C-alpha positions, 0 to 999 in steps of 0.5 A: 500500500502506498503512503499518501502525501500530506501538506503541512496545514491542509485539512483537505489532505486528511482524506488521503489517509482515509482511503481503503478497499473493502476486503473481498474475503469477508469473515463470518460468524455463526449466522448463516446467510444462505439464500440472502441476496444483494439487490442493486438498484439505481433510481433514475427519477424522483418517482423511482426514489418515491417507489423505493421508499414505499418498498419499506411499507411492505415489511415489518422492518425497513429495507437493510441498505448496505449502501443507500442511493444518495441521489439520482443515478447513484446505486443503492444495494439492499440486503434481502432475506430469502423470505422477502426476496421474491416479494421485493423482486416482484415489487421492483419489476411491477414498478419498472425499477431495474435491478441486479441480484447477487447471491451472498457467499460468506466464506469460512472464518479465517483464524489468525495468530493471537498476538503476544505482548512482545510481538511487534506490529507491522504495517502488514498486520493492519492492511492485510487483516482485520484485528480483533478488538483486543488486538486493536487496543493492544496496538494503541497501547504499544504505539503509546509506549513506543512514542510517549512524546507524541501520543497519549491514550485515554479511556473515555468510557465503556461499552454496554458489555464493559469494553473500553472506548479509547482515543489516541491523541497524536501530536507534539506538545505545543511550544506555546502551551496553547491548545493546538487545532484538532482534527477528530476522527472516529470509526466503526459506529456501524459494526459491520463496516470493518474497513473503517476500523482498519483505516483508522489504525492505518492513519494512526500508524502513519502519523506516528511512524512515518517521519514525513508527517512529523512537521504536520503533528507539530502544528495539528493534533489528531484525536482518533477513536478507532473503535467506537462500537466494540461490542457490535464489532466483536459480535459481527466477528464471532456471531453475525457478519452483517450485525450493524448496531450496538449490543444494548438491551433496553427494557422489554425490547424484543431485540438487542442493539441501537443504531449509534449513528441515530443516537446523538442529541440533535433532532433525535428520532425525527427522520429516518428511524423506526421504533421497532427495536429489531430494525437496523435504524432503531435509534434507541429509546432516548438520545445518548442511551448508548454508553458509547455515544454518551462517552463520545459526546462528553469527550468531543464537548470537552475538546470542541473549542479546538476541534476544527474538523470532525470525520466519521468513517463508514463504508461503503460508497466512495462518498464525502457527505456533509450536513445537514442529514436530519431533513431533506433540503436543509443546509447549514448557513456555511454549506458552501464552505463545507462543499468547497472543502469536501470537493478539495478532499475529493480532488486530492484523492483522485489526484493520488490514485484515480479513485473518484469520491462524490460530494453529497449532502447526507440528507438529500438521498433516499432517506434523511437520518436524524441523530447522526454524529456529523450533524451533532458535531456541526451543531456543537460548533465544529466548523468542518464536519463530514461522514466519509463512506470509504471504498469501494463504490459498490459490492457487485 
């Protein structure tokens, strides 16, 4: 993997660290997806978009979009169960929505050696395999031990199942003792989006071990949370490859988990959610009900005067999304600034390796989604707030 170039003060070049490719070798847990399929749709008109929205009303739970179509002619990909597959195909055919179908094949889980405390971490460990939560945290601790002058580890909270939510702050001490500008990056709020964790770890590895970026971290601090949904991530590794939510259980809810990216305290529960606890977009019973989200909110609020950019890593789609996402057709007053920076980010990626990222508003696609982290960070005063949907652009 080539190492991206980064300019001295350029926030836009941050994204060059955040490129990844979704591995074709998907690990699996115990849940079988035999008979499931991925349906790819590509709405060509607003009428098509409305028809796709009506598809949800046919079932108890909304469609599970692995990739939502963010606008016309943008592909969407839906994970469909064998029980619903025929009905969905008939519906799309009846409404003349073109689609393609691909069966899901999840190969057997590949075991990897357990890392001993004395084992060195190589770049290949990060870019060729998906580390377990324990190995991810061991990597953070080893990094802090190896680079004590430029790194600090902090445990900002615990998950429902008691796993630590850790952040790492990377940067040389301020020569003036005044706070330095901060770029905040977090990853993995949606458990099944494994590439986001690896990209965050790659980012940490480059900032700490590649000397060409030492001038950058003299001027900017980076705060990186590489795994903000550890319970969901481990469940997706060991039980259910497509598990997306946290692992909380609230009251007499029938199902486990909430969508952490709909649990933030900004327009909570208004759009793009369902109150069925079994849904992939169940936002939780109340804002910040998820301890992972509550911890992140507390910490970002503590840093917010110094955070100049917030980036939440997701997958997939090759998209840079800017607020607002809680309602269609509503934008921040400085939306042109957000779009300008996002476009420069996309241009930097394309110059680097030819990969095309689209710049889109997060609320103008198939569904708005209220209670998302990028919306909340923007509302809390962070000037540049983005969600990055990493590579690839589709799974077909």
